[in-house]
Steps between C-alpha positions, in 0.01 A plus 500: 500500500582215261405139555777243506502264207460135602825304472541242219438218748145628554414475132653153469308370801181664375544350153577151630207520740259606226627222277456251784145607579396497134641154424432330833166678533389376158596145590319532832184634337470249217679177590252230612521384859655162562435251779710661776367847429144372520575377852593859583190640329258262670644546849503879460133489398378300802235673714702537821860494617411195710390317185825605329702361790303175496580453130863600558543238772281249317751433223376737226821706504831514689537875438439664836188707558653849468562453127131418454399798711705726273306367200175538695582868559585547133166342407317735735670802339515404134264206441566128458660498156831362384700823542372577849564142612860526387557858617669410835754285314557776242571753775730263688715422195529870413610578857767229467635668185513840669668348805766333288575834337537678836718223644732490198514873424669564834795292382500505118466757221154569364494268195611198704240568768235520229620171352448339839158661523375351172673163539199324663298582187749292299457190714234248598393744773324710235202261488436556871468876458147440368401179677235528770705327765709601800835500319491857368408632844781301662753632248392858565529455877841342457621797296382743767669296774827490302511878453400563862774263619751687282380823660568363846844377400583841350362692799197647321161550666570220745168491686287534189707237320476253788123544497497449121697175539260369765184594310614378159624168638176452693291571190707255295470228766123558511476434124684173435668228712809484279581856602702331776764461229585868555676394819789378283605824325413737782639273771826447309534870419440619854735234638776629269420855604528400865845355432602820322386715794615245761170540678139394460248763394218351703220735380559381143461136601187591694358681195563197281339272757202725580269315261600146594194444727301495175671171422276342763229513231699280263430159661125563470530605135736220403324224696279388206813453288621221729225274372608540138738264322760727334779257416516593134509871586795484737833642379795287397865580437412602143254760629781737599653564154160488334370770734778748419469417132125571504544809717753685287493341155302783343755756619799339329437619144437869581795504741732354235378763255556777753847369584599476134386858435697628799809305392488653152465846650797452730717369217404792278581753771848372586737789555216737579474673835418251772162602635457221755424600853681392810393144553244483778433164656238342717594451861562145615161483668322629189682244286397231749138608470505481119676165508250373756207594279663329201572170677186478718316273252799268488495467878123443500522232231787327680291478817186387315685213331519326837136570589203278423230762555622805305466594135685763299375726224736753335290791628612417854846624397393837365714698744807376312437772239580764763847362559555437130400859413751650742784263417443543126507880527828480691647249255416716198648803673823316575537340158442831322756675719235725646435669164181703506477488120518122504231498767270718293554281195416185691195662656381618157534152351316339791221756487466450124465126557242555773297743289497253212436181697275618782323751281419233242377263771271767643362605161435145380304413814249787488176308470213404726631235746192286446558506125864400553389209719256387233765531228728276707231235557305455173431131568351578840270755336394234250418266787293766674308574179402131477270529801597173668682463837875557474755327721834683525839345571712810572441648848673827412291557186192391695537788750570745219192376315286565805598866472481552125233275345143635478264439790273289283782256420693490826251266665581226247872492587615246758828392656493163673689393810677169448642262756806668653706182500440464127600861433818458699594185312427667169673837546703452820317806643145620560570870547261642239218261585513583869501872426180453301348329802598793722377749239158337468451507876544877539456658157151547349566312177257519210650176370469168685737275694384151599620143535555286193260239634218753527567661163526171310169375643316815392660539158516187281599728212699824509782692337852472637736797458866395537762770530878507537666224696199417717430155358415319824125508439548381142656181632223460758240505223689248287562266791131519594388390153353835396489564126692810393450650153729786403294794372754779470863574577710818492829588665473375861123447489311181414126437512347153530147370498477251787246220531459271800595132470215258446517367859404843631 
């Protein structure tokens, strides 16, 4: 009895998966945590689920509790390091890639389905494969729901697929409030399908809606955000083109290279036997789903423009890569006339670009995360070596410093709370400052947060570390008559010796 040899698709999927886990895994293991990820880490490390929920509803993080519970489980199994903290996101992104392949392979030849599978790695979504946040989990759940919905539409494993839709949507909704955006692509797609069938498939709508009671948690989680001034963070009409530019800019060059290679192949093979397959197409409802994913961020931004309490970050539009992956695969198939050889050429070029770019990124970042943090902040290290109290201006770097600086030095770092009205006048928002206030209430900081009045009374002389665009405190010191002497400056960092005015 001979064993069947695995089909070529198996080896391609295995190779892409291994490449993904090596590159994304290396980034996950060695890239230093940033502010948002530290919110995840701290909440996951709290002593009880009740304490986690209190922090979640107290303004520390708007990611819903299930994403933190996933990290908590990973910590229990594999420890509290960088890789284990990011493991749920890594798994979710990989599941998305597999789901895209399954969805596309049912309609397109193998090379085009593989192109769709790797497309998210070419885009801004790549960074969220190894970020300890809810986004990777949400993307994985969305991919499962998309394939399960396709199963139902095609008459495959109906009961199992309906259950998969309900569970995956519920998990996604229990991870992040902006998962509600999935109502656009899935609602549009199922509405088109209902028109095609001339009837409503009620169980599908019920499966999609099964997790909506979880949305009752959102007002409690988002309530602290209502007290934050976010005017400068709200989207404008220019946000729309800038989002799509940022989302897919990195994919343009490799796609142009792949297209040029395929064009040259097709020109060189004129007159040869036409090897293109019959041209399969997506159904109208599948096309509606892909289009819905692609335009969902545009709809969200358009709504937010007229809101005074909502802010937009590009990561909220991550699901657009799902629609873009499917539509791109179809476009390349159509433009190449369905040629398998052209598909393989384009896939080879894109994989070569990924191996070069993502492989180089992964290799260059293999170093202890603490050492990388220290290499990025040499002026801060100089301030800590001085031995005097250090006042920090950047709230993001302040939280990162709490995690990475030595225990002996952390107690000398302080972030001060300024008058909210002043902050709003200065920056037209107080988002970061309020998050620090929420953080300090629930997170066991090693560093200190206190009022400017208290700090200035206790410290007539100290070092001031200015970083990036956070210059508000610099102006406070100058306006208050404090003497600032520049000690050191490098890149975005500046270090000043600060002495109290004579009247103090």
